[in-house]
C-alpha positions as CSV (number, residue, x, y, z in Angstrom):
1,X,-22.0,4.4,3.8
2,X,-19.8,1.4,3.3
3,X,-18.4,3.2,0.0
4,X,-17.8,6.2,1.4
5,X,-15.2,4.6,3.6
6,X,-13.6,3.0,0.9
7,X,-13.1,5.9,-1.3
8,X,-12.2,7.6,1.8
9,X,-9.5,5.0,2.6
10,X,-8.3,5.0,-0.9
11,X,-8.2,9.1,-1.1
12,X,-5.7,8.9,2.1
13,X,-3.3,6.0,0.0
14,X,-2.8,8.3,-2.6
15,X,-2.2,11.2,-0.7
16,X,0.1,9.1,1.0
17,X,1.4,8.0,-2.5
18,X,1.8,11.7,-3.4
19,X,3.8,12.7,0.0
20,X,6.1,9.2,-0.4
21,X,6.7,10.3,-4.0
22,X,7.7,14.0,-2.9
23,X,10.0,12.7,-0.1
24,X,11.8,10.2,-3.0
25,X,12.0,13.6,-5.4
26,X,13.6,15.5,-2.8
27,X,15.9,12.9,-1.6
28,X,16.7,12.0,-5.4
29,X,17.8,15.7,-6.0
30,X,19.5,16.1,-3.1
31,X,21.6,13.4,-4.0
32,X,21.7,13.7,-7.7
33,X,20.7,10.0,-8.3
34,X,17.2,8.4,-8.4
35,X,16.2,7.3,-4.8
36,X,13.6,5.4,-4.0
37,X,12.3,4.8,-0.1
38,X,11.2,0.8,0.1
39,X,7.8,0.2,1.6
40,X,9.5,-2.1,4.6
41,X,11.8,1.1,5.4
42,X,9.2,3.5,5.6
43,X,7.2,1.5,7.8
44,X,9.9,0.6,9.9
45,X,10.6,4.4,10.7
46,X,7.2,4.8,11.4
47,X,5.9,2.5,13.6
48,X,8.6,-0.9,13.8
49,X,6.4,-2.8,16.4
50,X,3.4,-2.8,14.2
51,X,5.8,-4.6,11.4
52,X,7.1,-6.9,13.8
53,X,3.5,-7.9,14.4
54,X,2.4,-8.7,11.1
55,X,5.1,-10.6,11.0
56,X,4.6,-12.8,13.8
57,X,1.2,-12.8,13.0
58,X,1.3,-13.9,9.5
59,X,3.8,-16.4,10.5
60,X,1.2,-17.9,13.4
61,X,-2.2,-17.6,11.6
62,X,-1.9,-17.6,7.9
63,X,1.3,-19.5,7.5
64,X,-0.7,-22.6,9.5
65,X,-3.2,-22.5,7.0
66,X,-1.8,-21.4,3.8
67,X,1.7,-21.9,3.9
68,X,5.0,-21.1,4.7
69,X,5.7,-19.1,1.5
70,X,3.0,-16.4,2.4
71,X,6.3,-14.4,4.4
72,X,9.3,-14.5,2.4
73,X,8.4,-14.4,-1.5
74,X,4.9,-12.8,-1.1
75,X,5.1,-10.3,1.8
76,X,8.9,-9.3,1.7
77,X,8.7,-8.6,-2.1
78,X,5.8,-6.2,-1.3
79,X,8.0,-4.8,1.2
80,X,10.9,-4.3,-1.3
81,X,8.8,-2.0,-3.7
82,X,8.7,1.7,-3.4
83,X,6.4,3.3,-1.0
84,X,4.6,5.4,-3.5
85,X,3.8,2.6,-5.8
86,X,2.4,0.2,-3.1
87,X,0.1,3.1,-2.0
88,X,-0.9,3.9,-5.4
89,X,-1.9,1.0,-6.5
90,X,-3.8,0.3,-3.2
91,X,-5.4,4.0,-3.1
92,X,-6.4,3.1,-7.2
93,X,-8.1,0.1,-6.4
94,X,-9.6,1.5,-3.1
95,X,-11.2,4.0,-5.3
96,X,-12.0,1.7,-8.1
97,X,-13.7,-0.7,-5.7
98,X,-16.0,2.2,-4.2
99,X,-16.8,4.0,-7.1
100,X,-20.3,4.4,-7.3
101,X,-21.8,2.2,-10.1
102,X,-24.0,4.1,-13.0
103,X,-26.6,2.2,-14.0
104,X,-28.1,2.6,-18.0
105,X,-31.4,2.5,-18.7
106,X,-32.6,-0.2,-20.8
107,X,-35.4,2.4,-22.8
108,X,-32.6,5.0,-24.4
C-alpha cells in the first residue's frame, strides 16, 4: 500500500513537471527567447503563505540542529532551479523508490 502511494506521488510530480515544461515552452514561444520559471517563483504564485511557512520552519527547527547553512545555499539554490526540472527529478526518484522488486529465482 505504501509503494502505491509513493508511485502515485511520483506520477503527480511527473505530471506537474510536464505542465511546467508546457508553460515554459509556451512562454518561450511567445517571447521568442528561452524562458524558465524558477521553482520559487511558481511556488510563490501558487501559495505564498506555505513558502514563508517553510522558511520559518527551517529557521526554527532545522537550522537549530543542522546549522545556518541550510536555507541560504541549499534551499535557495533549489528554489532557483526550473520548476519542471525539480518536479521531474522528484517524480523520477519517487517512481524508482516505489517500484516493484522483481526477484529472480535461484533455480533457473
